[in-house]
N, C-alpha and C positions, 0 to 999 in steps of 0.2 A: 663568227663575226667579231669585230674588235669595234670596241664602243670608247669614246672617251668618258671620263666620270666628270660632271658639271662641277668646278670649280677647285679641283684636284689634279693637278698636270702628272702626276708620281703613279696614278693607277689607272688601269684601263680595264673595263669588265670586257670578257671572252666568253660567249656564246656558241656551243657546238652541241651535234649530238652524236651519238655513236650507236654502232650494233654490235651484239658479240653473239660469233657463232657458238653454239652448244651442242653437245653430245650426252644423252641420257640414255643409262642401261637399266632396263629392269630387272625384276627378281628372275623371271624367266629367260632372259638373256637377249631377249630383244632391245635393239638400238635405235633411239629415236634422234634424228640430227634435225637442227635448223638454225633460225637466228631470231634474235629478240627483236621486238619492235624497239623502234627509236626511243634511246634513253638521253633526255636532254639534259645539259650540262651548263650551270652558270656559274662563272667563278672573276674572281678578281684577282689581278696579278699587281706586283709595285715595278714601277719601270724607275729607275736612278737618271741623273742628269748624265753619267757618263757614258749608260748603256744604250740607250736609245730605245727603241721599242722592238728590236728584233730579238725573235725568241721562236722558240719551238715547243710542240706539245706531245708528249710521250704517253700513250696511254698502256696501263697494265691492267688485266683483270685475272679474278680467282672466283670461281663459282661453286657452288656445293648444294645437292640437294638435299631439301627439308623434310622430305618424307618418301614413300614408295610412288609409281606410277598407277594411277586409277585409271581404270578402262570403264565408260559408260557410254550405251550409246553408239558402239562404233569409233570412238573419241578416246583419246588418251589426254588424262590431265597429269602434271604435276607442278610443285612448286619448288622453287630455289633460290637462294643468296646470294648476292654477286658483289664483291668487294671491287670497287675502281681507284687504280692509283695512276692520280695524272701529273706527271713529272713537267715543271716548265723549265726548259732549259734556256737561259737566257747568255747571250753575247755582250759581256763587258768589256771595256777597255783595258782590264786586268786580267780576266779568265772568263771560263764559263760556269756561270754560277746555275746551281740545280736546287730547285724548290720541287717539295712532293705534297700533295694535297691528298688526303684518303678520304673515298666518299663511299657509304655504304648505302647501298639502293635495295 
C-alpha cells in the first residue's frame, strides 16, 4: 500500500509484507523446509518532481541459523537471522535510480 505523507509531496510511505522460504539442515542431515510468517515492512521513499511516483521494489534476503535445531516433544525449534535488502528502482526522466535499504530482522 502506498500512502501520501501529510504536508510533504516528495515522500511516500510504502507498507508491505513479505514471506521468506527457508531450508534448515540439522546436524544429523534432516532438512526442514518452510516459509516464515509475514514480515511487515514500512518504508518511506523520496519522489522527486521529474520522476513522478512510478517505482518498483526488489527484495533480496540472506539468512543464517543462529544455533542448532532443538527437538522437543516431537517438534523442532531453531532460530535464524535474516537480512532483508529492499531496492527501490524509480523511473525518472533522466534514468533509472536505485536506492537500497538494508533491514535486519
